[in-house]
RORO-415273 format. One record per atom (N, C-alpha, C): residue number from 1; residue in one letter; x, y, z. Coordinates in steps of 0.001 Angstrom, whole numbers, plus 500000, padded with zeros to 6 digits. Example, Ala and Ser with C-alpha at 12.3 -4.5 7.8 and 13.67 -1.06 7.14 Angstrom:
<sites>
SITE  resi  resn    east   north      up
SITE     1     a  513190  494310  507800
SITE     1     a  512300  495500  507800
SITE     1     a  513200  496700  507800
SITE     2     s  512850  497750  507080
SITE     2     s  513670  498940  507140
SITE     2     s  512900  500030  507870
</sites>
This chain:
<sites>
SITE  resi  resn    east   north      up
SITE     1     m  074018  972421  557303
SITE     1     m  074195  971062  557367
SITE     1     m  072726  970450  556811
SITE     2     f  072844  969473  556039
SITE     2     f  071570  968877  555628
SITE     2     f  070955  968082  556718
SITE     3     l  069660  968385  556927
SITE     3     l  069015  967861  558010
SITE     3     l  069042  966225  557840
SITE     4     s  068830  965698  556763
SITE     4     s  068782  964225  556462
SITE     4     s  070132  963777  556695
SITE     5     t  071223  964387  556485
SITE     5     t  072694  963842  556608
SITE     5     t  072810  963821  558249
SITE     6     k  072430  964804  558958
SITE     6     k  072459  964743  560272
SITE     6     k  071718  963511  561066
SITE     7     r  070543  963247  560414
SITE     7     r  069818  962033  560852
SITE     7     r  070456  960996  560539
SITE     8     e  070989  960645  559396
SITE     8     e  071772  959551  559050
SITE     8     e  073042  959461  559714
SITE     9     i  073785  960414  560139
SITE     9     i  074897  960547  560912
SITE     9     i  074483  959861  562394
SITE    10     a  073474  960446  562710
SITE    10     a  073106  959964  564264
SITE    10     a  072617  958623  564251
SITE    11     e  071989  958111  563273
SITE    11     e  071684  956671  563113
SITE    11     e  072886  955719  562823
SITE    12     w  073672  956154  562288
SITE    12     w  075039  955381  561918
SITE    12     w  075870  955378  563298
SITE    13     v  075995  956494  563930
SITE    13     v  076614  956502  565357
SITE    13     v  075979  955467  566113
SITE    14     k  074562  955618  566259
SITE    14     k  073851  954647  567157
SITE    14     k  074132  953186  566950
SITE    15     i  073983  952778  565498
SITE    15     i  074391  951453  565210
SITE    15     i  075736  951047  565559
SITE    16     q  076825  951802  565577
SITE    16     q  078105  951420  565906
SITE    16     q  078360  951516  567266
SITE    17     e  077658  952230  568179
SITE    17     e  077637  952041  569420
SITE    17     e  076803  950806  570043
SITE    18     d  075660  950454  569184
SITE    18     d  075057  949238  569670
SITE    18     d  075881  948010  569414
SITE    19     l  076759  948124  568321
SITE    19     l  077787  947003  567975
SITE    19     l  078845  947060  568991
SITE    20     d  078945  948100  569936
SITE    20     d  080058  948175  570898
SITE    20     d  081355  948314  570175
SITE    21     l  081525  949087  569134
SITE    21     l  082752  949370  568476
SITE    21     l  083471  950274  569265
SITE    22     d  084940  950273  569333
SITE    22     d  085778  951040  570002
SITE    22     d  086065  952444  569398
SITE    23     v  086113  952433  568081
SITE    23     v  086323  953570  567345
SITE    23     v  085182  953663  566469
SITE    24     l  084510  954906  566071
SITE    24     l  083418  955080  565294
SITE    24     l  083854  955918  564037
SITE    25     v  083047  955863  562925
SITE    25     v  083192  956649  561775
SITE    25     v  081887  957201  561358
SITE    26     h  081997  958304  560598
SITE    26     h  080846  958898  560231
SITE    26     h  080661  959153  558732
SITE    27     g  081892  959037  557886
SITE    27     g  081815  959422  556590
SITE    27     g  080920  958678  555671
SITE    28     e  080615  957459  556005
SITE    28     e  079937  956565  554881
SITE    28     e  078816  957225  554330
SITE    29     v  078031  957954  555286
SITE    29     v  076529  958390  554871
SITE    29     v  076718  959727  553831
SITE    30     r  077995  960121  553787
SITE    30     r  078089  961391  552881
SITE    30     r  078725  960869  551561
SITE    31     k  079063  959721  551370
SITE    31     k  079747  959392  549984
SITE    31     k  078966  959893  548819
SITE    32     k  077448  959645  548917
SITE    32     k  076752  959879  547874
SITE    32     k  076727  961455  547426
SITE    33     r  077099  962314  548448
SITE    33     r  077100  963679  548100
SITE    33     r  078533  964205  547908
SITE    34     h  079482  963301  547657
SITE    34     h  080861  963698  547656
SITE    34     h  081274  964736  546740
SITE    35     g  080756  964725  545428
SITE    35     g  081040  965491  544387
SITE    35     g  080712  966981  544784
SITE    36     g  079403  967052  545305
SITE    36     g  078899  968289  545699
SITE    36     g  079630  968863  546826
SITE    37     v  080095  968223  547775
SITE    37     v  080753  968604  548876
SITE    37     v  082205  969283  548407
SITE    38     l  082980  968450  547410
SITE    38     l  084140  969020  546923
SITE    38     l  083957  970366  546046
SITE    39     r  082848  970384  545423
SITE    39     r  082604  971463  544463
SITE    39     r  082414  972856  545337
SITE    40     r  081806  972762  546564
SITE    40     r  081543  973744  547398
SITE    40     r  082846  974155  548171
SITE    41     a  083732  973239  548481
SITE    41     a  084831  973440  549436
SITE    41     a  086116  973751  548722
SITE    42     l  086196  973329  547478
SITE    42     l  087529  973500  546808
SITE    42     l  087102  974467  545566
SITE    43     k  088032  975571  545314
SITE    43     k  087913  976352  544330
SITE    43     k  088358  975791  543036
SITE    44     r  087872  976136  541969
SITE    44     r  088068  975482  540664
SITE    44     r  087679  974123  540400
SITE    45     l  086649  973549  541099
SITE    45     l  086126  972433  540862
SITE    45     l  084576  972765  540521
SITE    46     l  083991  972129  539502
SITE    46     l  082774  972330  538960
SITE    46     l  082130  971076  539044
SITE    47     v  080793  970983  539180
SITE    47     v  080060  969709  539028
SITE    47     v  078644  970132  538434
SITE    48     y  078506  969473  537095
SITE    48     y  077258  969687  536284
SITE    48     y  076161  969345  537190
SITE    49     r  075053  970001  537267
SITE    49     r  073715  969795  537941
SITE    49     r  073194  968382  537491
SITE    50     k  073081  968140  536243
SITE    50     k  072593  966961  535770
SITE    50     k  073330  965816  535263
SITE    51     g  074667  966132  535337
SITE    51     g  075809  965218  534757
SITE    51     g  075974  964140  535791
SITE    52     l  075894  962901  535259
SITE    52     l  076269  961795  536287
SITE    52     l  077535  961071  535801
SITE    53     g  078045  960282  536611
SITE    53     g  079408  959596  536339
SITE    53     g  079569  958588  537357
SITE    54     a  080375  957607  537122
SITE    54     a  080882  956683  538134
SITE    54     a  081806  957142  539148
SITE    55     v  081645  957562  540438
SITE    55     v  082460  957802  541430
SITE    55     v  082030  957152  542631
SITE    56     l  083084  956711  543357
SITE    56     l  082987  955936  544568
SITE    56     l  082154  954560  544158
SITE    57     r  082362  953932  543005
SITE    57     r  081868  952987  542528
SITE    57     r  080066  952955  542653
SITE    58     n  079915  954311  542480
SITE    58     n  078330  954620  542534
SITE    58     n  078006  955138  541202
SITE    59     p  077233  954694  540314
SITE    59     p  077027  955154  539019
SITE    59     p  076024  956530  538996
SITE    60     l  075731  956824  540141
SITE    60     l  074959  957963  540262
SITE    60     l  075452  959276  540965
SITE    61     c  076739  959190  540864
SITE    61     c  077476  960478  541563
SITE    61     c  077961  961256  540405
SITE    62     k  078100  962460  540730
SITE    62     k  078657  963492  539744
SITE    62     k  079914  963937  539961
SITE    63     p  080885  963356  539114
SITE    63     p  082202  963587  539229
SITE    63     p  082670  965157  539019
SITE    64     p  083575  965775  539740
SITE    64     p  083964  966965  539449
SITE    64     p  084747  967203  538368
SITE    65     i  084810  968544  537925
SITE    65     i  085532  968971  536741
SITE    65     i  086627  970024  537267
SITE    66     i  087756  969693  537071
SITE    66     i  088883  970706  537544
SITE    66     i  089271  971475  536501
SITE    67     w  089003  972896  536661
SITE    67     w  089111  973805  535550
SITE    67     w  090097  974873  535807
SITE    68     g  090773  974670  536817
SITE    68     g  091888  975758  537453
SITE    68     g  092629  975496  538589
SITE    69     d  093397  976272  538888
SITE    69     d  094168  975870  540247
SITE    69     d  093213  975640  541471
SITE    70     v  093444  974516  542039
SITE    70     v  092645  974064  543329
SITE    70     v  093092  974675  544585
SITE    71     r  092405  975139  545383
SITE    71     r  092552  975641  546732
SITE    71     r  091318  975454  547558
SITE    72     r  091682  975232  548678
SITE    72     r  090443  975128  549701
SITE    72     r  089768  976494  550129
SITE    73     l  088313  976454  549709
SITE    73     l  087657  977716  550158
SITE    73     l  086998  977607  551364
SITE    74     s  086560  976273  551958
SITE    74     s  085945  976274  553176
SITE    74     s  086167  974780  553607
SITE    75     a  085725  974557  554886
SITE    75     a  085845  973221  555515
SITE    75     a  085055  972053  554596
SITE    76     m  085643  970858  554564
SITE    76     m  085034  969737  553765
SITE    76     m  084136  968880  554833
SITE    77     t  084898  968606  555812
SITE    77     t  084364  967574  556863
SITE    77     t  084357  968312  558276
SITE    78     v  084903  969289  558627
SITE    78     v  084887  969694  559922
SITE    78     v  083500  969754  560659
SITE    79     e  082404  970442  559984
SITE    79     e  081151  970357  560551
SITE    79     e  080653  969109  560799
SITE    80     w  080781  968266  559854
SITE    80     w  080183  966819  560163
SITE    80     w  080950  966060  561036
SITE    81     s  082165  966237  561107
SITE    81     s  083063  965516  562196
SITE    81     s  082735  966147  563591
SITE    82     t  082783  967344  563758
SITE    82     t  082297  967959  564984
SITE    82     t  080875  967549  565410
SITE    83     y  079950  967537  564656
SITE    83     y  078626  967068  565021
SITE    83     y  078531  965607  565290
SITE    84     a  079217  964811  564503
SITE    84     a  079318  963415  564848
SITE    84     a  079907  963067  566158
SITE    85     q  081024  963679  566574
SITE    85     q  081799  963386  567785
SITE    85     q  080866  963919  568901
SITE    86     s  079955  964944  568647
SITE    86     s  078971  965605  569786
SITE    86     s  078055  964306  570141
SITE    87     l  077843  963516  569436
SITE    87     l  076797  962429  569618
SITE    87     l  077447  961195  570450
SITE    88     t  078717  961368  570804
SITE    88     t  079179  959979  571521
SITE    88     t  080430  960278  572348
SITE    89     k  080927  959757  573399
SITE    89     k  081979  959874  573941
SITE    89     k  083100  959020  573297
SITE    90     r  082746  958036  572463
SITE    90     r  083849  957239  572062
SITE    90     r  084582  958145  570920
SITE    91     p  085899  957669  570529
SITE    91     p  086510  958226  569568
SITE    91     p  086005  958203  568188
SITE    92     m  085937  959305  567549
SITE    92     m  085264  959415  566131
SITE    92     m  086561  959547  565109
SITE    93     k  086408  958755  564106
SITE    93     k  087502  958785  563047
SITE    93     k  087123  959631  561974
SITE    94     g  087968  960595  561735
SITE    94     g  087602  961511  560426
SITE    94     g  088115  960623  559259
SITE    95     m  087235  961095  558210
SITE    95     m  087584  960175  556899
SITE    95     m  087694  961217  555814
SITE    96     l  088890  961188  555196
SITE    96     l  089262  962308  554145
SITE    96     l  089714  961457  552983
SITE    97     t  089247  961901  551756
SITE    97     t  089520  961294  550615
SITE    97     t  090848  961953  550190
SITE    98     g  091922  960905  549758
SITE    98     g  093212  961377  549243
SITE    98     g  093139  962056  548042
SITE    99     p  094250  962866  547782
SITE    99     p  094418  963632  546536
SITE    99     p  094509  962822  545239
SITE   100     v  095160  961635  545272
SITE   100     v  095160  960876  544115
SITE   100     v  093706  960409  543705
SITE   101     t  092971  960004  544747
SITE   101     t  091672  959494  544494
SITE   101     t  090846  960550  543855
SITE   102     i  090859  961741  544584
SITE   102     i  090007  962882  544158
SITE   102     i  090363  963122  542716
SITE   103     l  091645  963259  542412
SITE   103     l  092102  963497  541052
SITE   103     l  091391  962468  539925
SITE   104     n  091643  961372  540458
SITE   104     n  091210  960039  539447
SITE   104     n  089806  960014  539385
SITE   105     w  088961  960655  540330
SITE   105     w  087503  960669  540188
SITE   105     w  086866  961770  539516
SITE   106     s  087901  962820  539106
SITE   106     s  087534  964036  538479
SITE   106     s  087850  963903  537043
SITE   107     f  087362  964953  536194
SITE   107     f  087836  965395  534985
SITE   107     f  088992  966206  535241
SITE   108     s  090112  966090  534972
SITE   108     s  091326  966839  535370
SITE   108     s  091692  967706  534187
SITE   109     r  092542  968598  534546
SITE   109     r  093097  969560  533606
SITE   109     r  094279  968884  532641
SITE   110     e  094367  969678  531599
SITE   110     e  095352  969126  530644
SITE   110     e  096559  970189  530479
SITE   111     d  096412  971238  530969
SITE   111     d  097316  972307  530859
SITE   111     d  098462  972162  531902
SITE   112     i  098180  971441  532979
SITE   112     i  099298  971338  534124
SITE   112     i  099626  969788  534124
SITE   113     s  100685  969581  534764
SITE   113     s  100913  968050  535213
SITE   113     s  100016  967453  536135
SITE   114     v  099955  966081  535995
SITE   114     v  099039  965485  537017
SITE   114     v  099737  965563  538282
SITE   115     k  100984  965667  538518
SITE   115     k  101844  965836  539615
SITE   115     k  101253  967196  540355
SITE   116     e  101295  968272  539475
SITE   116     e  100855  969656  540119
SITE   116     e  099523  969625  540446
SITE   117     s  098497  968992  539754
SITE   117     s  097137  969027  540160
SITE   117     s  097009  968133  541476
SITE   118     t  097683  966993  541604
SITE   118     t  097778  966235  542812
SITE   118     t  098200  967075  544097
SITE   119     k  099203  967869  543801
SITE   119     k  099915  968679  544910
SITE   119     k  098840  969726  545357
SITE   120     q  098219  970399  544348
SITE   120     q  097204  971354  544839
SITE   120     q  096118  970888  545692
SITE   121     i  095667  969600  545246
SITE   121     i  094632  968998  546101
SITE   121     i  095135  968478  547441
SITE   122     a  096457  968029  547380
SITE   122     a  097055  967505  548648
SITE   122     a  097133  968694  549713
SITE   123     l  097430  970011  549123
SITE   123     l  097510  971137  550097
SITE   123     l  096141  971433  550587
SITE   124     a  095200  971282  549678
SITE   124     a  093807  971713  550377
SITE   124     a  093684  970676  551369
SITE   125     i  093747  969592  551243
SITE   125     i  093430  968370  552199
SITE   125     i  094207  968671  553501
SITE   126     r  095576  969164  553417
SITE   126     r  096355  969392  554625
SITE   126     r  095642  970505  555401
SITE   127     d  095059  971540  554797
SITE   127     d  094462  972481  555430
SITE   127     d  093182  971929  556315
SITE   128     e  092603  971112  555661
SITE   128     e  091395  970467  556309
SITE   128     e  091781  969659  557527
SITE   129     v  092834  969021  557438
SITE   129     v  093467  968212  558341
SITE   129     v  093932  969077  559629
SITE   130     l  094467  970325  559368
SITE   130     l  094794  971336  560444
SITE   130     l  093594  971836  561191
SITE   131     d  092653  972083  560352
SITE   131     d  091251  972494  561119
SITE   131     d  090875  971320  561844
SITE   132     l  090741  970102  561418
SITE   132     l  090232  969103  562227
SITE   132     l  091030  968943  563524
SITE   133     e  092307  969100  563419
SITE   133     e  093052  968986  564571
SITE   133     e  092844  970131  565561
SITE   134     e  092611  971455  565087
SITE   134     e  092249  972380  565912
SITE   134     e  090916  972042  566757
SITE   135     r  090080  971302  566028
SITE   135     r  088713  970862  566693
SITE   135     r  089004  969627  567513
SITE   136     n  090109  969310  567789
SITE   136     n  090524  968099  568597
SITE   136     n  090120  966667  567964
SITE   137     q  090092  966801  566745
SITE   137     q  089929  965374  566026
SITE   137     q  091197  964740  566182
SITE   138     k  091353  963600  566808
SITE   138     k  092519  962826  567111
SITE   138     k  092853  961694  565891
SITE   139     l  091786  961014  565338
SITE   139     l  091971  960146  564294
SITE   139     l  091656  960477  563106
SITE   140     f  092407  960154  561919
SITE   140     f  092061  960262  560525
SITE   140     f  092254  959183  559718
SITE   141     r  091558  959163  558721
SITE   141     r  091863  957952  557853
SITE   141     r  091801  958820  556348
SITE   142     s  092842  958599  555643
SITE   142     s  092815  959206  554303
SITE   142     s  092609  957844  553349
SITE   143     m  091405  958039  552575
SITE   143     m  091049  956865  551800
SITE   143     m  092208  956524  550819
SITE   144     k  092675  955293  550701
SITE   144     k  093779  954912  549870
SITE   144     k  093276  954790  548488
SITE   145     r  094127  954741  547739
SITE   145     r  093789  954599  546243
SITE   145     r  093334  953127  545939
SITE   146     f  092385  952995  545013
SITE   146     f  091910  951573  544796
SITE   146     f  093161  950923  543934
SITE   147     k  093092  949626  543836
SITE   147     k  094150  948738  543247
SITE   147     k  094370  949387  541762
SITE   148     g  095483  949755  541482
SITE   148     g  095678  950039  540040
SITE   148     g  095541  951574  539856
SITE   149     e  095142  952319  540936
SITE   149     e  094720  953671  540601
SITE   149     e  096265  954594  540810
SITE   150     t  096677  955343  539913
SITE   150     t  097843  956132  539820
SITE   150     t  097566  957615  539668
SITE   151     a  098585  958381  539810
SITE   151     a  098425  959734  539528
SITE   151     a  099702  960143  538561
SITE   152     s  100239  959256  537935
SITE   152     s  101309  959546  537097
SITE   152     s  100972  960099  535674
SITE   153     s  101878  960850  535104
SITE   153     s  101607  961585  533959
SITE   153     s  102417  961145  532972
</sites>
C-alpha cells in the first residue's frame, strides 16, 4: 500500500468526520492512480509507463489498453477499503468503477464485441464485490456512466 495514499485516505476520513458526515467515502484520493490499479488487478490490461490520456476528466492519467480476455488477478480496492474502515466507526462506502466506464476509459479490443469485453470486466468487478462483502463492507457505489457514455457495438 502506498504510504502517501494511506496518509491521504486518513486525511480525507478526518475531514469527513469533522464535517459530521453520516457515511464516509475513501475512493476519491485514488482516482489519479486508477489506471495503474486496474493494470495490476486485472489480467490483460496494459498501461504505458509514459503514455498519458484523458481518464476521469484528468488529462494526466494513463488509460489502460485491453489486449486479451480480462479477469481479476487480485483485489482492486479491498486493502484500501479495509484500511479506511479501520480509521472510523462510521460506515465507509466502497467505490467501484463500473464495467462500461472502465471499457470507455480504455483502449479496447477489436477482435471481440464490446458486449463481451464489458461482461468480462463486470465479472471481475463482481469478484471484487464478493471479497468486499467477506470483509464486512456493507455499502457500495458503482460509478455511473457519464452522460452519453455507452457500451454498444
